[in-house]
N, C-alpha and C positions, 0 to 999 in steps of 0.2 A: 862788797860783793865783787867788785872788779878784780881785786887781787885774788879772790878765790877762783874766779873764772880763769884768770891767766895761769894760776897754778895748775888747774885741771887741764888747760890746753897744753901747757909745757910738758905735763906728765903723760897725757893720753892721746893727743892729736897726732895722727900720722902725717898730716900735711904741714906741720909746724917745724921750722928749723931756723935757729939764730934770729928770732924775732920776725921772721917773714913767713908768709903763706906760700908754700912751694907750688901750689896750683895757680894762684893768681899772680905770683911773682911780684908781690908788694908786701908792705908791713901787714901783720895780722890786724883784722878789723877790730879786735877787742883790745889791742894794745894801748891805743890812745883814744878810745871811744868815750867821749864825754857827753854825747848827745843821746846815746841809747837808740839810735836809728838804724845803724848798720847791723846786718845779720849775716851769719854764716850757716848755710843749710847743713853742711857736713857736721858742724859742731852741734846744732840743735837736734839732728836726727841720730847721730852715731855716738857722740860722747856724753852729752848732757843727760840722757835717760839713765845712765849708770849711776848718777848721783841725784836721787830724788829730792833731797833737801835743797840743793843748789838749783835744781830745775824749778822748784816752786818759787824760790827767790827771783830767779831769772825772769820767769814769765810774769811774776807779780810786778817787777820793776818796769816791765814793758807794757803794763796795763792789761795783761791777760791773766785772769784768775786761774784758768786751767788751759790745757792745750787740747780740749775736746771740741768737736764740731757742735754747732747750735742748731736746734730744730727751727726750720723756716716758719712753722706755724705758731709755736708758743715761745720760742727763744731760749728754752732750757738746754743745757748741755746734755749730750747723750753719747753712749758708746756705739760706734758704727758696727754693723754686722757685715756690710759690704761697702765698696768704694762709692757707689752711687746713692746711698741712702741719704735722704734729705730731711726726714722727719723722725721724731722719737717714736717708740712703739705705740704709745697711747694715741698720739696725733695721727699716726699712719692709718690706724683702724678707722678713725673718724673721716679722714681725707678720702680713703677708699670708698667709704659709704656715700660720701657726697658725690664723688665722681660716678659711682654706679647709679645713683638716683638721677643725675643729670643725663647719663647715657640712656637709661630706661625711659625718661620723659621724652627725649628726642626721638627715640625709636618708636614710641607709641604715637607721637604726632605724625611721623612719616607713614606709619601703617594706617592711620586714620584717613589719610588723603587718598 
């Protein structure tokens, strides 16, 4: 996978030149990466999505099955509709009901006093 990644970087990365990252002014993080700990956000966001098979291998090698956010309630991956969304659609309905019940309960106790 490393050689596939480097071939993609050499061919498509706008910040790569002569084995160096032009932004960081040091060798590319994927050139001698044996630990799989280093990451390049430009590569992950701009270049990798163009190659879905390599993207799946890349995230799989790093312990991520997919690159989707996970629901805070059930832990399942979901597709975000907005940047602030924390729950999947099914859990969001249930969480909203729970919050509304709690609010109504507190409102009724205040009105009773």
